[in-house]
C-alpha positions in Angstrom: 139.5 113.3 123.6 137.0 112.6 120.7 137.1 108.9 121.4 136.3 109.5 125.0 133.3 111.6 124.1 132.0 108.9 121.8 132.4 106.2 124.4 130.6 108.3 127.0 127.7 108.9 124.7 127.4 105.2 124.0 127.3 104.4 127.6 124.7 107.1 128.4 122.5 105.9 125.6 122.3 102.4 127.1 120.1 103.9 129.9 117.7 105.8 127.7 114.2 104.8 127.6 110.1 103.2 119.8 111.0 100.0 118.7 111.2 101.2 115.1 113.2 104.2 114.0 114.1 104.7 110.4 116.8 106.6 108.6 116.0 110.2 107.9 119.2 111.5 106.2 121.3 110.9 103.2 124.8 111.9 102.1 126.7 113.3 99.1 130.2 112.1 98.2 132.5 112.3 95.3 135.9 113.5 94.1 137.1 116.9 92.9 139.7 116.9 90.1 141.4 119.4 87.8 139.5 119.7 84.5 142.6 119.7 82.4 145.1 117.3 84.1 142.6 115.1 85.9 144.6 115.3 89.1 143.0 115.3 92.5 142.5 118.7 94.1 143.2 119.1 97.8 141.4 121.4 100.2 138.5 122.3 97.9 135.5 123.6 99.8 132.3 121.8 98.9 129.3 123.5 100.6 125.5 123.0 100.5 124.0 126.4 100.0 121.6 127.6 102.6 122.8 125.1 105.2 125.8 124.8 107.5 126.8 121.5 105.9 129.9 121.1 103.9 133.3 119.4 103.6 136.8 119.8 102.2 138.5 117.4 99.9 141.3 115.1 101.3 144.7 114.4 99.8 143.1 112.2 97.2 140.4 114.7 96.3 137.6 112.9 98.0 134.9 114.5 100.1 131.8 113.3 102.0 128.9 115.4 103.3 126.8 113.4 105.7 123.7 114.1 107.8 121.7 115.7 105.0 117.9 115.8 105.2 116.2 114.6 102.0 115.4 117.3 99.5 116.8 119.3 96.5 119.9 121.3 97.1 122.5 123.7 95.5 126.1 122.7 96.1 129.1 124.9 95.5 132.7 123.9 95.0 135.4 126.5 95.3 139.2 126.7 95.7 141.9 129.4 95.4 143.0 129.7 91.7 140.0 127.7 90.4 136.7 128.8 89.0 133.7 128.4 91.3 131.2 125.8 90.2 127.6 125.5 91.4 125.4 122.4 90.9 121.7 123.0 91.2 118.7 120.7 91.5 120.8 118.0 93.3 118.4 115.5 94.9 119.3 113.7 98.1 117.2 110.8 99.4 117.2 109.2 102.9 119.5 106.2 103.3 121.2 106.7 99.9 124.5 108.2 98.8 124.3 110.8 96.0 127.5 110.6 94.0 128.8 113.9 92.6 132.2 114.1 91.0 133.3 117.7 90.2 135.8 119.1 87.8 137.2 122.6 88.3 138.9 124.8 85.8 141.4 127.5 86.5 140.1 131.1 86.7 142.6 132.1 84.0 140.5 130.3 81.3 137.0 131.1 82.6 135.5 133.9 84.6 132.5 133.8 86.9 130.6 130.9 88.3 129.7 127.9 86.2 126.1 126.7 87.0 125.2 123.1 86.2 121.8 121.5 86.6 121.9 118.0 88.1 119.4 115.3 87.3 118.2 112.7 89.8 119.8 109.3 88.9 117.6 106.7 87.2 119.7 104.0 88.8 121.4 103.9 92.2 124.8 102.5 92.6 124.4 101.8 96.4 121.0 100.1 96.1 121.5 96.8 97.7 117.8 95.9 98.3 114.6 97.1 96.8 113.7 100.6 97.8 111.7 103.3 96.2 111.3 107.0 97.1 108.6 109.5 96.1 109.2 113.2 96.8 106.9 116.1 97.2 107.0 117.1 93.6 106.1 113.6 92.3 103.2 113.4 94.8 101.8 116.8 93.8 101.7 115.6 90.2 99.7 112.5 90.9 95.9 112.0 91.4 96.3 110.8 95.0 95.0 112.1 98.3 96.6 109.9 100.9 99.6 107.8 101.7 97.8 104.5 101.0 97.1 105.6 97.4 100.8 106.5 96.9 102.0 103.2 98.3 99.6 101.1 96.3 101.3 102.4 93.1 104.7 101.0 94.1 106.0 97.7 92.6 105.5 94.7 94.9 102.7 96.3 96.9 99.1 95.1 96.6 95.9 96.2 98.2 93.2 93.8 99.3 89.5 94.2 99.3 89.5 95.7 102.8 92.0 98.4 101.7 94.9 96.8 103.6 98.4 96.9 102.0 100.6 93.8 101.5 104.2 94.0 100.5 105.5 91.0 98.5 102.8 88.6 99.6 103.2 89.3 103.3 100.4 90.0 105.8 99.3 93.6 106.3 100.6 93.5 109.9 104.1 92.8 108.7 104.8 96.4 107.7 106.4 99.0 109.9 105.3 102.7 109.5 107.4 105.6 110.6 107.3 109.4 110.4 110.6 111.2 110.6 112.2 108.0 111.8 109.7 107.5 114.7 107.3 104.6 114.7 103.6 105.5 114.2 102.5 101.8 114.1 99.6 101.1 116.4 101.0 98.4 118.8 97.7 96.5 118.9 97.7 95.6 115.2 100.6 97.4 113.5 98.3 99.7 111.5 99.1 103.4 111.2 98.1 105.3 114.3 98.1 108.7 112.6 97.6 109.9 109.0 99.9 112.3 107.3 98.6 114.8 104.8 100.3 114.5 101.4 101.0 118.2 101.4 103.3 117.8 104.5 105.5 115.1 102.9 109.0 115.8 101.8 109.8 112.2 100.9 108.0 108.9 101.2 110.2 105.8 101.0 109.3 102.1 100.9 111.8 99.4 101.6 110.4 96.2 100.3 113.5 94.1 100.1 116.1 92.9 102.5 116.2 96.0 104.6 119.3 96.9 106.7 119.9 96.0 110.3 118.8 99.4 111.6 115.2 98.4 110.7 113.4 95.9 112.8 110.0 94.5 114.1 108.8 94.0 110.5 108.8 91.1 108.1 107.7 92.6 104.8 108.7 96.2 104.5 109.4 99.6 106.0 107.4 102.7 105.1 109.1 105.9 106.2 107.6 109.4 105.8 109.7 112.5 106.2 107.8 115.7 106.7 108.8 119.1 105.4 110.8 121.7 107.3 110.4 125.5 107.4 112.8 127.6 105.4 114.3 131.1 105.6 111.3 132.6 103.8 107.6 132.6 104.6 105.5 130.4 102.5 101.8 129.5 102.6 99.6 127.1 100.7 95.8 126.9 100.6 93.7 124.4 98.7 90.0 123.5 98.5 88.2 121.0 96.3 84.8 119.4 96.2 82.6 117.1 94.3 80.5 113.9 94.3 80.1 110.4 93.0 78.7 110.3 89.5 77.9 106.9 88.1 75.7 105.1 85.7 75.2 102.2 88.0 71.9 103.4 89.6 70.7 99.8 89.6 73.5 99.0 92.2 73.9 102.2 94.2 70.9 103.8 95.8 70.6 107.6 95.4 73.7 107.7 93.1 71.7 109.6 90.4 71.4 112.6 92.7 74.4 114.8 92.4 75.4 117.1 95.3 78.5 119.2 94.4 79.5 119.6 98.1 79.1 116.0 99.2 82.8 115.3 99.3 85.1 118.2 100.1 88.7 118.8 101.2 90.4 121.8 102.7 94.2 121.9 103.0 96.7 124.4 104.2 100.4 124.8 105.0 102.4 127.6 106.5 106.2 127.7 107.0 109.0 130.1 107.6 111.3 131.6 110.3 110.1 132.3 113.8 110.1 136.1 114.3 113.1 137.5 116.1 114.9 134.1 115.8 115.2 134.0 112.0 118.7 132.6 111.9 118.0 129.9 114.5 114.4 128.7 114.5 112.0 127.8 111.7 108.5 126.1 111.7 106.3 124.2 109.3 102.6 123.5 109.9 100.0 121.7 107.8 96.4 120.7 108.1 93.9 118.8 106.1 90.2 118.3 106.7 88.2 115.9 104.6 84.4 115.3 104.7 82.9 112.5 102.5 79.2 111.8 102.6 79.9 108.4 100.9 78.1 106.6 98.1 76.3 103.7 100.0 72.8 104.7 101.1 70.0 103.1 103.0 66.4 104.1 103.7 65.0 104.8 107.1 61.9 102.6 106.9 62.3 101.4 110.5 63.5 102.8 113.8 65.6 100.8 116.2 62.7 100.2 118.6 60.7 98.5 115.9 60.1 94.8 116.6 58.8 92.1 114.2 55.7 90.3 115.3 55.6 86.5 114.6 52.5 84.5 115.3 53.8 81.3 117.0 50.9 79.3 115.8 50.9 80.7 112.2 54.3 81.1 110.5 52.7 83.1 107.7 51.3 85.7 110.2 54.2 88.2 110.3 53.8 91.9 111.0 56.6 94.3 110.3 56.3 97.8 111.8 57.5 100.7 109.6 57.9 103.7 111.9 60.7 105.3 110.0 60.4 108.6 108.1 61.4 107.1 104.8 64.4 109.4 104.3 67.6 108.4 102.6 70.6 107.9 104.9 74.3 107.7 104.0 75.7 104.5 105.4 79.4 105.0 104.8 80.1 108.7 105.7 83.5 109.6 106.9 85.4 112.7 108.1 89.0 113.2 109.1 91.5 115.8 110.3 95.2 115.4 109.9 97.8 118.0 111.0 101.6 118.3 111.5 103.8 120.9 113.2 107.6 121.0 113.1 110.0 123.3 114.9 113.6 123.2 113.7 116.2 124.8 116.0 119.8 125.3 114.9 121.7 126.9 117.8 125.1 126.1 116.4 126.3 125.0 113.0 126.9 121.5 114.2 123.7 121.0 116.2 120.1 120.6 114.9 117.0 120.0 117.0 113.7 119.0 115.6 110.4 118.8 117.5 107.6 117.1 115.6 103.9 116.9 116.5 101.5 114.8 114.3 97.8 114.7 115.2 94.9 113.1 113.4 91.4 112.1 114.2 88.7 110.3 112.1 85.1 109.3 112.1 83.4 106.7 109.9 80.6 104.2 109.6 80.9 100.9 107.7 78.2 99.8 105.3 76.1 96.9 106.6 73.7 95.4 104.0 71.6 93.8 106.8 70.8 97.3 108.1 69.9 98.9 104.7 66.3 99.8 105.9 67.3 100.2 109.6 70.4 102.4 109.0 70.4 104.0 112.5 71.5 100.7 114.0 75.0 100.8 112.5 78.2 101.2 114.5 80.1 104.5 114.7 83.9 104.4 114.6 86.1 107.1 116.2 89.8 107.3 116.4 92.4 109.9 117.2 96.2 109.8 117.7 99.2 112.0 118.2 102.9 111.5 117.9 105.4 113.7 119.8 109.0 113.3 119.0 112.2 115.2 119.8 115.4 114.7 117.8 118.8 116.1 118.6 121.4 115.7 115.9 125.0 116.7 116.6 127.9 116.6 114.2 131.1 115.8 116.0 133.1 116.3 112.9 132.6 116.3 109.1 132.6 112.5 109.2 130.7 111.7 112.4 127.4 112.6 113.9 125.0 111.1 116.4 121.3 111.4 116.9 119.2 111.2 120.0 115.4 110.6 119.6 112.6 110.5 122.1 108.9 110.0 121.4 105.6 109.8 123.2 102.6 108.5 121.2 98.9 108.0 122.0 96.4 106.1 119.9 92.7 105.9 120.8 90.0 103.9 118.9 86.4 103.2 119.8 83.4 101.7 118.2 79.8 101.8 119.4 76.3 102.7 118.4 75.4 105.0 121.3 77.9 106.4 123.9 77.5 105.6 127.6 75.7 108.1 129.8 76.3 109.4 133.3 73.8 109.6 136.1 72.4 112.9 134.7 71.9 111.4 131.2 74.9 113.3 129.6 77.1 111.5 127.1 80.5 110.4 128.5 83.7 110.2 126.5 84.5 106.7 127.9 88.0 105.2 127.6 89.3 101.8 128.7 89.8 101.5 132.4 87.5 104.4 133.3 85.2 103.8 136.3 81.8 102.7 135.0 80.0 102.2 138.3 78.0 105.4 137.8 77.5 105.0 134.1 74.7 103.3 132.2 73.9 102.5 128.5 71.7 104.7 126.4 68.0 103.6 126.8 67.7 103.3 123.0 69.6 100.0 123.1 67.3 97.1 122.3 67.2 93.4 123.0 69.7 91.7 120.7 67.0 89.5 119.2 65.3 92.5 117.6 68.1 92.9 115.1 67.3 89.5 113.5 65.4 89.7 110.2 61.9 88.4 109.9 63.0 85.7 107.5 66.2 84.4 105.9 67.8 86.5 103.2 66.1 89.8 104.0 66.9 92.9 105.9 66.7 93.8 109.6 63.5 95.5 110.6 64.6 97.0 113.9 67.0 96.5 116.8 70.5 97.6 117.6 74.1 96.4 117.6 75.1 96.3 121.2 78.8 95.8 121.3 81.1 98.6 122.5 84.8 98.5 121.8 87.5 100.7 123.4 91.3 100.7 122.8 94.0 103.1 123.9 97.8 102.7 123.7 100.5 105.0 125.1 104.0 104.4 123.7 107.3 105.8 125.1 110.6 105.4 123.3 114.1 106.6 123.0 116.9 105.9 120.5 120.5 106.6 120.1 122.3 106.3 116.7 125.8 107.2 115.7 127.1 107.3 112.1 130.7 107.7 111.2 132.4 107.8 107.8 135.5 106.0 109.2 137.3 106.0 105.9 136.4 106.9 102.4 135.1 103.3 101.9 133.4 102.5 105.3 130.4 104.2 106.8 129.5 102.5 110.2 126.2 102.9 112.0 125.4 101.8 115.5 122.2 102.2 117.4 120.3 101.3 120.6 116.6 101.7 121.1 114.1 101.1 123.9 110.3 101.3 124.0 107.5 100.5 126.3 103.8 100.5 125.8 100.7 100.9 128.0 97.9 99.0 126.4 94.3 99.5 127.7 91.5 97.5 126.2 87.8 97.2 127.0 85.1 95.3 125.2 81.5 95.5 126.4 78.4 93.7 125.2 75.4 95.8 126.4 72.7 93.6 127.8 69.0 94.4 127.4 66.6 91.8 128.7 62.9 91.9 127.9 61.0 94.5 129.9 64.1 95.7 131.8 66.6 98.5 131.3 69.9 97.9 129.4 72.9 97.5 131.7 76.7 97.1 131.6 77.6 93.5 132.5 80.2 93.2 135.4 83.9 92.6 134.7 83.4 89.0 135.9 81.1 88.3 132.9 82.4 86.9 129.5 80.5 89.8 128.0 82.8 92.4 129.6 86.6 92.2 128.9 89.2 94.6 130.2 92.9 94.5 130.6 96.0 96.7 130.9 99.3 95.4 129.6 102.8 97.0 129.7 105.2 95.2 127.3 108.8 96.3 126.9 111.0 96.1 123.8 114.7 96.7 123.3 117.0 96.4 120.2 120.4 97.2 119.0 122.2 97.0 115.7 125.5 97.6 114.0 126.1 97.9 110.2 128.8 98.8 107.8 128.2 100.3 104.4 131.3 99.6 102.4 131.5 101.6 99.2 134.2 100.8 96.6 134.3 101.6 92.9 133.7 97.9 91.9 131.3 96.8 94.7 129.1 98.1 97.5 128.2 96.1 100.6 125.8 96.6 103.4 126.5 94.2 106.2 124.8 94.3 109.6 123.4 92.4 112.5 120.5 93.1 114.8 119.5 92.1 118.3 115.8 92.2 119.5 114.3 91.6 122.9 110.6 91.7 124.0 109.1 91.1 127.4 105.3 90.5 127.1 104.7 90.8 130.8 101.6 88.7 130.9 100.3 85.2 131.7 99.7 82.4 129.3 97.9 79.0 129.6 100.1 76.0 130.3 97.5 73.2 130.1 95.9 72.4 126.7 93.2 70.2 128.4 92.3 72.9 131.0 93.1 76.3 129.3 91.5 78.5 132.0 91.5 78.5 135.8 88.1 80.3 135.6 86.3 77.4 134.0 83.3 76.6 136.3 83.5 73.0 135.1 87.1 72.6 136.2 87.7 69.3 138.1 88.4 69.7 141.8 91.7 67.9 141.6 93.2 70.5 139.3 95.3 73.1 141.0 94.2 76.4 139.4 97.4 78.1 140.4 99.4 75.9 138.0 97.3 76.6 134.9 98.9 80.0 134.2 102.5 81.0 134.0 104.5 84.2 133.1 105.4 84.5 129.5 109.1 84.3 128.8 111.2 87.1 127.4 112.0 86.5 123.7 115.4 87.3 122.1 116.5 87.1 118.5 119.6 87.8 116.4 119.1 88.6 112.7 122.0 89.0 110.2 121.6 91.1 107.0 123.7 91.4 104.0 123.3 93.3 100.7 125.6 93.6 97.8 125.6 96.0 94.8 127.9 95.2 91.9 128.2 97.6 88.9 128.7 95.6 85.7 128.9 98.7 83.6 128.6 102.4 84.2 124.8 102.1 83.5 124.1 98.6 84.7 124.1 97.4 88.3 123.2 94.1 89.8 122.4 93.6 93.5 121.7 90.6 95.8 120.7 90.5 99.4 119.9 88.0 102.2 118.5 88.5 105.6 116.7 87.1 108.6 113.7 89.1 110.0 111.7 88.7 113.2 108.5 90.2 114.4 106.3 89.6 117.4 102.7 88.8 116.6 100.4 91.8 117.3 99.5 92.5 120.9 95.8 92.2 120.3 96.4 88.5 119.7 98.8 88.0 122.5 96.4 89.5 125.0 93.0 88.5 123.8 90.8 87.3 126.6 93.7 88.1 129.0 91.5 87.4 132.0 90.9 83.8 130.7 87.2 84.0 131.1 85.7 80.6 130.1 82.2 79.3 130.0 81.9 76.4 127.5 78.2 76.3 128.1 77.7 79.6 126.3 80.0 79.1 123.3 83.5 78.5 122.2 85.9 80.9 124.0 89.1 82.2 122.4 92.3 82.6 124.3 95.3 84.8 123.4 98.8 83.5 124.0 101.3 85.9 125.6 104.0 83.2 125.2 104.0 83.3 121.4 107.3 83.2 119.6 108.4 85.9 117.1 107.3 85.2 113.5 110.3 84.6 111.2 111.1 85.3 107.6 114.2 84.5 105.6 114.4 86.7 102.5 116.5 86.3 99.3 116.6 88.9 96.5 118.4 89.4 93.2 118.0 92.4 91.0 119.3 94.3 88.0 119.2 98.1 87.3 119.8 99.1 83.7 119.8 102.6 82.2 118.9 102.4 78.5 118.9 106.1 77.6 119.5 109.3 79.5 115.8 109.4 80.3 114.9 105.7 80.3 115.8 102.9 82.7 114.4 99.7 84.1 114.7 97.6 87.3 114.0 93.9 87.5 114.1 92.0 90.8 113.5 88.4 91.8 112.6 87.5 95.4 111.9 84.6 97.6 110.6 84.6 101.2 110.4 81.6 103.5 108.0 82.4 106.4 107.8 80.4 109.6 106.0 80.5 113.0 103.3 82.8 111.7 100.2 83.4 113.9 97.4 80.9 113.5 94.1 80.4 115.4 93.8 76.7 116.4 90.6 74.9 117.1 91.1 72.6 120.1 88.4 70.0 120.9 88.8 68.8 124.5 85.8 66.5 124.3 82.4 66.4 122.6 81.1 69.3 124.9 84.2 71.5 125.2 85.9 73.3 122.3 88.0 76.4 122.4 90.3 78.4 120.2 93.9 79.5 120.9 96.5 81.5 119.0 99.6 79.5 118.2 102.8 79.7 116.0 101.8 77.3 113.3 101.2 79.2 110.0 103.9 79.0 107.4 104.3 80.3 103.9 106.6 80.9 101.0 106.4 83.8 98.6 108.2 84.0 95.3 108.0 86.5 92.6 109.5 89.1 90.2 109.0 92.8 89.9 109.7 94.9 86.8 109.8 98.7 86.8 110.3 100.9 83.8 110.8 104.7 84.2 110.7 107.3 81.4 111.8 110.7 82.9 110.1 113.9 82.0 112.5 116.7 81.0 112.1 120.3 79.9 112.7 119.3 76.3 110.3 116.3 76.5 107.0 117.0 78.1 106.1 113.3 78.5 107.0 111.1 81.4 105.8 107.6 82.4 106.3 104.7 84.8 105.3 101.1 84.5 105.4 98.5 87.3 104.6 94.9 87.0 104.7 92.3 89.7 104.2 88.6 89.4 104.2 86.6 92.6 102.8 83.4 94.1 102.1 83.6 97.9 101.3 80.2 99.4 100.8 79.0 102.9 98.6 76.9 105.0 94.9 77.8 105.4 94.3 80.8 107.6 91.0 79.8 109.1 90.7 78.0 112.4 89.5 74.7 110.8 92.9 74.4 109.1 94.4 73.8 112.6 92.0 71.3 114.2 93.1 69.3 117.1 90.9 66.7 118.8 92.6 65.9 122.1 90.3 62.9 122.8 91.3 61.1 119.6 94.6 62.7 118.9 93.4 63.6 115.4 94.8 66.7 113.8 94.0 68.5 110.6 96.3 67.9 107.7 98.1 71.1 106.6 98.1 71.6 102.9 99.6 74.6 101.1 97.1 76.9 99.5 97.1 80.4 98.0 97.0 83.1 100.7 93.9 85.3 100.8 95.8 88.3 99.5 97.7 86.5 96.7 97.4 88.8 93.7 99.5 87.0 91.1 99.5 89.7 88.5 99.7 93.4 89.4 100.2 96.2 86.8 100.6 99.9 87.7 101.2 102.6 85.2 101.4 106.4 85.3 101.4 108.9 82.5 102.5 112.5 82.9 102.2 115.1 80.2 102.6 118.9 80.6 105.0 121.7 81.4 105.5 124.3 84.1 102.0 125.9 84.0 99.8 122.9 83.1 99.8 119.2 83.7 97.7 116.1 82.9 98.5 112.8 84.7 96.8 109.4 84.6 97.5 106.5 86.9 96.1 103.1 86.2 96.0 99.9 88.2 95.2 96.4 87.0 95.2 93.4 89.4 94.3 89.8 88.8 91.6 88.4 91.1 92.3 87.4 94.6 91.6 83.7 95.5 88.5 82.4 97.1 87.1 79.0 98.1 84.4 77.8 95.7 81.3 76.4 97.3 78.9 73.8 95.9 75.5 74.1 97.6 74.1 70.7 96.9 76.0 67.6 97.8 78.7 67.0 100.4 81.5 68.2 98.1 84.4 70.2 99.5 86.7 72.0 97.0 90.2 72.9 97.9 90.6 76.2 99.8 91.4 79.3 97.6 91.3 77.2 94.5 89.5 79.8 92.3 89.9 83.5 91.5 87.7 86.5 91.8 87.3 88.9 88.8 90.1 91.1 87.7 90.2 94.7 89.1 90.9 97.7 86.9 90.9 101.4 87.9 92.1 104.6 86.2 92.4 108.0 87.9 93.0 111.4 86.4 94.5 114.8 87.5 94.4 117.9 85.2 95.6 121.3 86.4 96.4 124.7 85.1 98.5 127.4 86.9 98.4 131.2 86.8 100.6 133.8 88.3 98.4 136.6 89.8 100.1 139.4 91.7 103.0 137.2 92.7 100.8 134.3 93.8 100.5 131.0 92.1 96.8 130.1 91.5 96.1 126.5 90.3 92.7 125.2 89.2 92.4 121.4 88.9 90.2 118.5 88.2 90.5 115.1 89.9 88.6 112.1 88.7 88.8 108.8 90.6 87.7 105.6 88.7 87.5 107.6 85.5 85.7 105.0 83.5 83.3 104.1 86.3 84.5 100.5 86.5 82.3 98.2 88.6 85.0 96.2 90.3 83.8 93.2 92.2 85.6 93.2 95.6 83.5 90.6 97.4 81.7 87.7 95.7 79.3 84.8 96.4 81.4 81.7 96.8 78.9 79.5 94.8 79.3 81.6 91.6 82.5 83.6 92.1 80.6 86.8 91.2 79.1 89.7 93.0 76.2 89.9 90.6 74.3 86.8 91.4 74.2 83.7 93.7 72.6 80.3 93.3 71.2 80.6 96.8 68.5 82.9 95.3 67.0 79.8 93.6 67.0 77.8 96.8 63.9 77.1 98.9 64.6 79.5 101.7 65.2 82.4 99.4 62.2 81.6 97.3 60.1 81.5 100.4 61.2 85.0 101.3 60.4 86.2 97.8 56.9 84.8 98.0 56.3 86.3 101.4 57.7 89.7 100.3 54.9 89.9 97.8 52.3 89.5 100.5 53.7 91.1 103.7 54.1 94.9 103.8 57.6 96.0 104.8 59.3 92.7 103.9 61.9 93.0 101.2 62.7 90.2 98.8 65.8 87.9 98.8 66.5 89.2 95.2 67.0 92.7 96.5 69.0 91.4 99.5 71.5 89.6 97.3 72.1 92.8 95.3 74.7 94.1 97.7 76.4 97.5 96.7 79.0 97.0 99.4 80.4 94.1 97.3 81.7 96.7 94.7 84.5 99.3 94.7 83.6 103.0 94.8 82.0 104.4 91.6 83.3 107.4 89.7 84.2 110.3 91.9 84.7 113.8 90.3 86.2 116.7 92.2 87.1 120.2 91.1 89.1 122.8 93.1 91.8 125.4 93.4 95.0 125.9 95.3 96.8 129.2 96.1 100.6 129.3 96.9 102.3 132.4 98.0 
C-alpha cells in the first residue's frame, strides 16, 4: 500500500507547475548502546523535545530522525530499565547529518535524568563539497547589517568594486539565491529580487563547491537563507540605531565634516508566537526592517536642469554659464529600504507540516555621478520592489520517508528614471512595462539631451537632464516535488521534479525633446523605444543517493535540465535584422528569424568524504554544471530594431546555449584541539560557452554587436579556514579565511571578439585575468566577551583587482588586465552590553564600519593605476579647461573634476543604538 501511495505521488507531481529549490532540513542519526556492555539497545525512543519528531532504534541500535528544520534542539533518549538521557544545545544544519551516539545506563546505578550539553562539530564527516553555514547567533555577534556583508566574509567569496559577489572566480550571475528553498533570483540578471533582514534569518548557508544534483541553474554557488519560525511562546524584538559618516578626508568628500546624528538610521522588529485559539497547531513569525541612509557623496546645486551653456560660435572663448541654482548641498547617493517577512506554520497532524512564507522588500536609491556634481537634480532615481509567496507541504509517510510539495509565485519590479510619466491631467503615473502610454506624456522638465554636455572637456555638467527611462517586471510561477527516504541505515535517496515559468515584461524609453518643442515618448517603432514580453519555461529533475558508511560517505547524483526560451533569434550573420531599412530587395525577410530551440542538459555529480582519523577527514568531488545566460541578454532588442545610420545596434540571442562548468575539488578537514580546527580545499574550474558580446563588421558602413557563446575561462585556487571556538571557559573566539586563486579567461569586452565578415579577420583570443580576479583574499574575525557583553571585529584584506594600463602618448597597447589596482583593507567593529530590566533584555551597542577610515581606491585612472591623480590633467585639453576656469564664472577646473569621491569606498560610519527583547 505504501509503495502505491509513493508511486501515485510521483505521477501527480509530474503535472505540477521555480527552477531552483534548495534543501531546508537536516537529520540526526546515531547508535544507542549500553554504557557498561557496549551492546546495541533495541526500541529506545529518541525524541526531539518540543516537536513531533522522533525515532526508535532498530535491532542494531541505530536510529535516524529526518526532516528536521535547522536550529538548536534538545533530544531525549529513554528506554524501560534505563536512565533517561537528555542532550541539549544540539545544532542541526540544512543538508547535513548530525551524528549523535548515545550511551544509556541502567536506572539501578543512577537516578534522574542525565543532561549533557552538545557542541557543534568543528568538522563534518558528511561534507563532500565546500559548504559553510552561519546561524542566527553568529550573525547577531557580527558587525553586519545585510546578507551581502555576511557572505563577503566567507572563504572563496570576493566582492568587486560594484558590490557584486563572486564565488571562486565566477561571474556574479553564476550564483543562485534561495529563501526557504525557493528561488529569489531575478530571472533577468540572477540578482536577488528581495532582501532578507538579518534578524529574520535562522541559518544562512553557502555551497561553493561541487553542489549536489538537487541544485541547478548555477555555475559557481548556492546561497540558501532559511527564515525563523514561530514557537510556542510569544517573543518580540525591537531595535533602533542611528549615526553618520565621520571622516578626516574632507579634501575628498564634500560636506563630510558636518555630523548629523540621524543621517543614517535603522529600525528593526520581530514578533513571533502561537496564533490565539490555535496554540497547538498554528504559529507565526513576522519581521521588518527599515533603513534610511542619507549617504556620504554630496553635490552643490549651482545649476538647475533648465540651465543651458551659451557658446559664441565665432569666439570659442566667449562662454556664458548660467548659475540659477540655490547653492544648497545635495546628497547624491541617498538610499532607503524596507524588508519584511511573514511565516505561518501549521501542524494539523504530527506527520504533516505546512509553511506559508511571504517576503516583501522595496528600495530607493540614487547613484553618484561626478559629471552632475553641480547639477545634482539631473541624476536618475532607482526604484525596486519584490515579493515572494511560497507554500510548502511536508508530509512524513514514516520515520524514514517524507515528501515535500512546494509552490511559489514571485514578482520583481525595477525602474529607473529622472521624472515619472504624467497623465493628461498632469498627475504622476506609476508606469510599468506594457502599460498603455497613448494618453501619457513626459514631465515638461525634461530637456534637450545636448544641454547635459559640459561647457568644456574635463569639467562638470551645467544643466540638462538624463532622459532614459527603464522599466522591468517579472512574474515567476513554480512548483516542486521532492521525496526523501532513508532506505537503509546507509542509503538516503532523494528524488525531485520542478517546473517554473516566467512572464518577463521590459520597456526602455529615451525621452525625446527637440529644440522649441515639447518632450514626447517615441513610438514603439523607434529604436529609442524598446518593449517586449517573453514567457520562458524551465523544467528539471534529479535523483541522488547519500551513502553513509563508517569508513566513507558518498553523494552521487544526476540532474536533467530543460529550458524553452520561446523567442526568435537571428539566423543570418550578414543580415541580422528583417527591420533594417537598407536590406537588399532580394532578401526574404521571413527567413531571417527563427524560433529558438529547446535546450536540454544532463549533469552528473559525485562527492566523496573519507575519514582518515576520528579528527581528520578528506573529501573530493567532481561535477558538471549548466546555466542559461541571463534573460536580459537573450532578449535584448527582441524586436530586432536596426538602423545602422544612427549607430551600432546590439542584438540579443534567444538561441544561446547553456554555459558550462566542470568543477574539481579536493579538501582536508582537521581538528587540532577541542576548540580548534582548520579546513583546506583546492579547486579547479573549467568554464566553457560563457556569454560574450561579439563585434561583427559587415562592411565599412555596417557594424553591430551580438551575444554569443564564446567566453571561456579556468579558475584554480586554494582556500584555508581556521576556526577557534569560543566556549564558556574561554571568552575568546576567532576565524581566519584565506583564499588564493587565479581566474583567467578571454577578454570580456566586445573588441576581444571582433569579426570582419568582409575580410574574414577575427580577433585573436588570448587568456587574461578576469576583471574580478582577486588573487589574495584574507578575512578574519575576533570575538571576545561573555553572556552580557561582547566585542567583535571583522577585517577584510584583498589584493587589487586587475586593470588594463593605458599609455596616453604613442600607439602602444598593453595587454588587457596586466596590472593591479591598490590593495583594499577594511575593519569593522561591534561592541554591546546587555542588561536585564523587569524580565526584558536591553542591549546597547556601538557599530563602526571602516573603523580606521581607510581610503580604499575602488576605481582608478588607467594611466596611473591610482584614484588620486591622472596624467590627463597635464594634457592640453585639461590645461585649457583649467585656464578657462580662472576666467569664466561657473566653470570648474579639470583639477577638481579629476578628484572624484565616487572612486573611493565609504568612509568611516559610526552608529549607536539599542535593542529590546522580551
